[in-house]
MITOR-340614 format. One line per field, with one value per residue (C-alpha): residue number from 1; residue in one letter; x, y, z. Coordinates in nm, 3 decimals. Layout:
<sites>
k <- [NUM  ...]
r <- [a  ...]
east <- [X  ...]
north <- [Y  ...]
up <- [Z  ...]
</sites>
This chain:
<sites>
k <- [1  2  3  4  5  6  7  8  9  10  11  12  13  14  15  16  17  18  19  20  21  22  23  24  25  26  27  28  29  30  31  32  33  34  35  36  37  38  39  40  41  42  43  44  45  46  47  48  49  50  51  52  53  54  55  56  57  58  59  60  61  62  63  64  65  66  67  68  69  70  71  72  73  74  75  76  77  78  79  80  81  82  83  84  85  86  87  88  89  90  91  92  93  94  95  96  97  98  99  100  101  102  103  104  105  106  107  108  109  110  111  112  113  114  115  116  117  118  119  120  121  122  123  124  125  126  127  128  129  130  131  132  133  134  135  136  137  138  139  140  141  142  143  144  145  146  147  148  149  150  151  152  153  154  155  156  157  158  159  160  161  162  163  164  165  166  167  168  169  170  171  172  173  174  175  176  177  178  179  180  181  182  183  184  185  186  187  188  189  190  191  192  193  194  195  196  197  198  199  200  201  202  203  204  205  206  207  208  209  210  211  212  213  214  215  216  217  218  219  220  221  222  223  224  225  226  227  228  229  230  231  232  233  234  235  236  237  238  239  240  241  242  243  244  245  246  247  248  249  250  251  252  253  254  255  256  257  258  259  260  261  262  263  264  265  266  267  268  269  270  271  272  273  274  275  276  277  278  279  280  281  282  283  284  285  286  287  288  289  290  291  292  293  294  295  296  297  298  299  300  301  302  303  304  305  306  307  308  309  310  311  312  313  314  315  316  317  318  319  320  321  322  323  324  325  326  327  328  329  330  331  332  333  334  335  336  337  338  339  340  341  342  343  344  345  346  347  348  349  350  351  352  353  354  355  356  357  358  359  360  361  362  363  364  365]
r <- [m  a  r  h  f  i  c  s  a  d  g  g  s  r  g  n  p  g  p  a  a  f  g  a  v  v  s  e  n  g  k  i  l  h  e  l  y  e  t  i  g  i  e  t  n  n  v  a  e  y  s  g  l  l  a  a  l  r  k  v  n  e  i  d  p  t  a  t  v  e  v  h  m  d  s  k  l  v  v  e  q  m  s  g  r  w  q  i  k  h  p  g  m  r  v  l  a  k  d  a  r  d  a  h  d  p  s  l  v  t  y  k  w  i  p  r  d  q  n  s  h  a  d  r  l  a  n  k  a  l  d  g  e  t  s  t  p  a  a  p  l  q  k  n  f  l  t  e  r  l  v  s  g  e  k  p  t  i  i  y  f  i  r  h  g  e  t  i  l  t  p  e  r  r  f  s  g  a  g  g  s  d  p  e  l  s  d  i  g  i  a  q  a  k  q  v  a  a  e  i  a  a  r  k  p  d  i  l  i  a  s  p  m  v  r  t  r  q  t  a  e  e  i  a  k  a  t  g  l  e  i  r  y  d  e  s  w  v  e  c  a  f  g  e  w  d  g  l  t  v  t  d  v  q  k  l  y  p  n  e  w  r  a  w  v  s  d  t  s  f  a  p  q  g  g  e  s  y  e  q  v  f  a  r  i  t  a  p  l  g  d  l  a  i  d  y  p  g  k  t  i  v  v  v  s  h  n  v  v  v  k  a  v  a  c  e  i  m  n  v  p  i  e  t  f  f  h  i  d  v  a  p  c  s  i  t  t  a  h  i  y  p  s  d  g  l  r  v  l  k  s  l  s  e  r  s  t  i  g  l  t  q  s  h  q]
east <- [6.113  6.236  6.080  6.300  6.247  6.393  6.419  6.512  6.587  6.692  6.697  6.767  6.821  6.735  7.033  7.259  7.188  6.833  6.477  6.526  6.321  6.359  6.177  6.179  6.004  5.963  5.889  5.845  5.834  5.808  5.510  5.534  5.419  5.499  5.593  5.756  5.832  5.866  6.032  6.305  6.360  6.684  6.948  7.217  7.184  7.373  7.148  6.842  6.982  7.053  6.705  6.552  6.755  6.655  6.284  6.299  6.482  6.249  5.948  6.095  6.174  5.818  5.686  5.930  6.243  6.383  6.354  6.651  6.681  6.857  6.894  6.930  7.060  7.231  7.434  7.778  7.863  7.585  7.626  8.003  7.985  7.706  7.884  8.190  8.424  8.454  8.533  8.272  8.463  8.184  8.042  7.685  7.712  7.839  7.524  7.299  7.488  7.451  7.079  7.051  7.238  7.014  6.698  6.732  6.981  7.278  7.366  7.037  7.099  7.302  7.364  7.380  7.469  7.247  7.264  7.050  6.805  6.726  6.632  6.375  6.084  6.248  6.376  6.026  5.886  6.147  6.058  5.690  5.750  5.943  5.681  5.414  5.610  5.623  5.487  5.759  6.117  6.352  6.650  6.638  6.715  7.049  7.144  7.031  7.243  7.552  7.474  7.443  7.777  7.951  7.806  7.911  8.274  8.322  8.638  8.566  8.789  8.916  8.987  9.160  9.096  9.361  9.332  9.674  9.864  9.854  9.988  10.061  9.705  9.526  9.521  9.360  9.106  9.207  9.059  9.316  9.181  9.270  9.411  9.521  9.859  9.907  10.104  10.350  10.307  10.418  10.651  10.340  10.198  10.513  10.495  10.128  10.214  10.485  10.241  9.963  10.220  10.318  9.953  9.885  10.198  10.066  9.749  9.952  9.793  9.840  9.788  9.875  9.693  9.719  9.599  9.893  9.870  10.185  10.047  9.898  10.217  10.421  10.180  10.180  10.560  10.576  10.331  10.537  10.851  10.672  10.503  10.738  10.450  10.473  10.250  9.991  9.879  9.522  9.363  9.022  9.109  9.220  9.059  8.752  8.843  8.752  8.820  8.860  8.824  9.149  9.386  9.115  8.988  8.624  8.610  8.756  8.493  8.209  8.314  8.400  8.131  7.843  7.571  7.790  7.898  7.536  7.470  7.781  7.691  7.332  7.326  7.531  7.492  7.661  8.020  8.247  8.354  8.607  8.551  8.347  8.021  7.994  7.764  8.035  8.285  8.037  7.980  8.349  8.434  8.142  8.296  8.652  8.513  8.328  8.632  8.846  8.641  8.632  9.004  9.128  8.874  8.958  9.265  9.349  9.389  9.510  9.385  9.551  9.313  9.154  8.891  8.603  8.670  8.680  8.354  8.195  8.317  8.163  7.824  7.843  7.930  7.640  7.398  7.273  7.147  7.424  7.333  7.475  7.809  7.749  7.757  8.096  8.448  8.763  9.087  9.430  9.595  9.288  9.170  8.824  8.765  8.525  8.454  8.311  8.197  8.288  8.001  7.729  7.895  7.756  7.933  7.998  8.151  8.371  8.524  8.523  8.810  8.982  9.302  9.619  9.704  10.073  10.340  10.281  9.966  9.820  9.771  9.497  9.135]
north <- [11.893  11.587  11.256  10.984  10.610  10.302  10.003  9.649  9.402  9.042  8.761  8.393  8.099  7.741  7.577  7.878  7.886  7.761  7.890  8.244  8.532  8.864  9.041  9.410  9.640  10.017  10.214  10.578  10.713  10.359  10.273  10.001  10.139  9.852  9.486  9.369  9.008  8.818  8.513  8.579  8.236  8.042  8.269  8.293  8.434  8.749  8.820  8.771  9.012  9.278  9.225  9.301  9.621  9.722  9.667  9.876  10.168  10.170  10.181  10.472  10.660  10.602  10.758  11.051  11.083  11.346  11.132  11.018  10.644  10.428  10.071  9.790  9.453  9.151  9.102  9.244  9.198  9.425  9.684  9.717  9.715  9.973  10.189  10.190  10.022  9.692  9.644  9.472  9.216  8.999  9.140  9.043  9.215  9.532  9.546  9.498  9.761  10.010  9.936  10.005  10.335  10.432  10.343  10.632  10.916  10.746  11.067  11.024  10.661  10.525  10.161  9.984  9.620  9.450  9.096  8.836  8.806  9.179  9.136  8.864  9.059  9.086  8.730  8.605  8.782  8.623  8.280  8.360  8.421  8.097  7.895  8.038  7.916  7.553  7.348  7.085  7.118  7.264  7.057  6.803  7.092  7.134  6.782  6.851  7.165  6.975  6.692  6.940  7.095  6.758  6.657  6.988  6.920  7.272  7.294  7.433  7.647  7.404  7.548  7.360  7.534  7.429  7.495  7.576  7.327  7.306  7.581  7.548  7.674  7.426  7.110  7.306  7.461  7.812  8.102  8.236  8.489  8.794  9.067  8.816  8.669  8.514  8.204  8.008  7.645  7.384  7.099  6.890  7.173  7.192  6.816  6.850  7.134  6.927  6.639  6.843  7.020  6.684  6.602  6.938  6.918  6.592  6.777  7.032  7.367  7.686  7.953  7.971  8.222  8.254  8.450  8.663  8.539  8.362  8.007  8.030  8.189  7.899  7.641  7.815  7.831  7.450  7.428  7.681  7.471  7.159  7.324  7.603  7.851  8.210  8.291  8.565  8.698  8.817  8.967  8.837  8.493  8.584  8.407  8.536  8.795  8.674  9.002  8.979  8.601  8.557  8.314  8.176  7.818  7.729  7.655  7.999  8.172  7.967  8.075  8.439  8.517  8.270  8.477  8.574  8.213  8.096  8.364  8.272  7.903  7.976  8.308  8.365  8.744  8.758  8.884  8.884  9.230  9.354  9.055  8.943  8.753  8.449  8.652  8.914  8.645  8.503  8.852  8.927  8.599  8.609  8.843  8.700  8.350  8.456  8.650  8.334  8.187  8.522  8.595  8.240  8.059  7.694  7.713  7.509  7.728  7.664  7.896  7.851  7.983  7.909  7.698  7.949  8.072  7.724  7.631  7.950  7.866  7.518  7.664  7.928  7.669  7.444  7.739  7.618  7.820  7.988  7.784  7.477  7.622  7.479  7.123  7.143  7.086  7.128  6.950  7.117  7.086  6.918  6.988  7.116  7.113  7.328  7.351  7.671  7.673  8.010  8.020  8.063  8.043  7.699  7.586  7.228  7.100  6.802  6.727  6.857  6.832  6.568  6.420  6.386  6.033  6.107  6.090  6.127  6.053  6.366  6.343  6.591  6.617]
up <- [9.128  8.941  9.030  9.180  9.133  9.295  9.062  9.161  8.886  8.852  8.601  8.589  8.358  8.440  8.279  8.207  7.919  7.945  7.974  8.107  8.243  8.419  8.698  8.786  9.033  8.986  9.305  9.399  9.755  9.890  9.670  9.405  9.072  8.837  8.854  8.529  8.441  8.117  7.967  7.710  7.557  7.592  7.742  8.011  8.363  8.265  7.968  8.191  8.453  8.193  8.050  8.391  8.412  8.060  8.128  8.446  8.282  7.984  8.214  8.411  8.091  7.975  8.298  8.319  8.101  8.341  8.655  8.860  8.920  9.177  9.052  9.307  9.183  9.337  9.019  9.096  8.729  8.601  8.877  8.829  8.449  8.433  8.693  8.466  8.714  8.528  8.161  7.945  7.743  7.609  7.281  7.371  7.710  7.541  7.330  7.633  7.832  7.545  7.525  7.899  7.866  7.575  7.768  8.015  8.046  8.220  8.405  8.593  8.692  8.985  9.070  9.405  9.471  9.729  9.876  9.704  9.992  9.963  9.599  9.656  9.501  9.157  9.182  9.266  8.961  8.734  8.871  8.832  8.462  8.430  8.616  8.388  8.086  8.194  8.482  8.447  8.571  8.315  8.430  8.140  7.902  8.073  7.969  7.614  7.596  7.704  7.463  7.179  7.271  7.284  6.949  6.795  6.878  7.018  7.228  7.574  7.789  8.054  8.397  8.679  9.011  9.263  9.633  9.781  9.998  10.376  10.600  10.970  11.030  10.803  11.025  11.309  11.072  11.178  10.985  10.742  10.495  10.292  10.515  10.779  10.874  10.526  10.637  10.425  10.323  10.574  10.474  10.408  10.200  9.988  9.927  9.828  9.592  9.421  9.383  9.227  9.007  8.856  8.795  8.632  8.416  8.273  8.166  7.964  8.062  7.861  8.129  8.500  8.722  9.100  9.397  9.518  9.878  10.004  10.014  9.664  9.529  9.667  9.526  9.188  9.188  9.207  8.917  8.722  8.773  8.648  8.348  8.247  8.258  8.379  8.677  8.630  8.968  9.004  9.318  9.206  9.341  9.696  9.990  10.173  10.436  10.787  10.966  11.343  11.331  11.141  11.314  11.545  11.547  11.507  11.881  11.955  11.743  11.890  12.240  12.167  11.908  11.966  11.799  11.506  11.460  11.437  11.175  10.978  10.945  10.840  10.657  10.341  10.375  10.718  10.742  11.050  11.164  10.909  10.682  10.382  10.353  10.128  9.904  9.860  9.760  9.510  9.368  9.315  9.138  8.892  8.634  8.652  8.601  8.287  8.166  8.164  7.878  7.696  7.733  7.670  7.447  7.401  7.627  7.936  8.243  8.597  8.873  9.213  9.478  9.815  9.989  10.001  9.648  9.494  9.668  9.536  9.184  9.206  9.304  9.032  8.767  8.870  8.892  9.231  9.530  9.723  10.032  9.852  9.961  10.308  10.166  9.991  10.124  9.918  10.019  10.007  9.664  9.517  9.162  9.075  8.699  8.498  8.127  7.979  7.616  7.456  7.205  7.468  7.809  7.899  8.217  8.324  8.647  8.559  8.900  9.256  9.508  9.296  9.442  9.240  9.129  9.085  9.355  9.727  9.923  10.078  10.451  10.525  10.419]
</sites>
């Protein structure tokens, strides 16, 4: 009977790119056989994650090339790409994916995405490798990477993430997510959209992308009028789904679902019934965010999206713990600006929830 292994793998970069390492665990019948961890020099998070996968598959193949393997990772990007559901656009990622397929017969390997907190063993090993490399914080290297990029004169891909304008539900802070009532902009929301459209037009973007939900469509339409750009709708940027909470106020949820509410405000893996967790939102925006720099190198892009999504983007850009999400608020029709350098994927947050300086004064935080 063929042997069956469970492998968990992870990787991380302190700086993205920066000092990087991977961690991987190979188990059989609930018993840990191997803990693998190693630094890999200066690399990105994605390279480190693929490196953890590669190390695990090579170890399994070394033990038994006929064994079946179930790979657990919290990287939605790697899981979806290796499962064949997402295209691999980045040339470097294609090479790593091929190496992983060559490491062990791909017909014997299945992939499963797991929340980050369930992958703590592999993550701990990656950090163990990094801590063994240096006893001093690696953060100063991030500044050096940016300085090098600025000195080089490389033109980044500039992305303006716009939260849509107000709807009738916004002032009361009612939950309004994907799969819900999908309200239109209010009169105030339309005015906010016109204002941010004038601001964006002055910045001369090349590409306009929007979530296809009604409020983001309407906001994007005002930007299209001001810029002359065609709107490209993309489901990747829809709002978090709030399930049975949709349409309720915070007070409603606190009264009706007290235990679930406490979990939601403290646990990024919790999802309301029929909805998404924050971790699931983070996972689904990771690949589309990277694709923007790959598909439109050096261009200026506008992405009209939603509150939860823009906060997730800000955390992803800064490479900070997902819990940082709880400390960010994004105003309607505000601008959050990111630069991504195509040569190595270095990401820089330039502004967060920036208000337009042109036209009307927005009325709602």
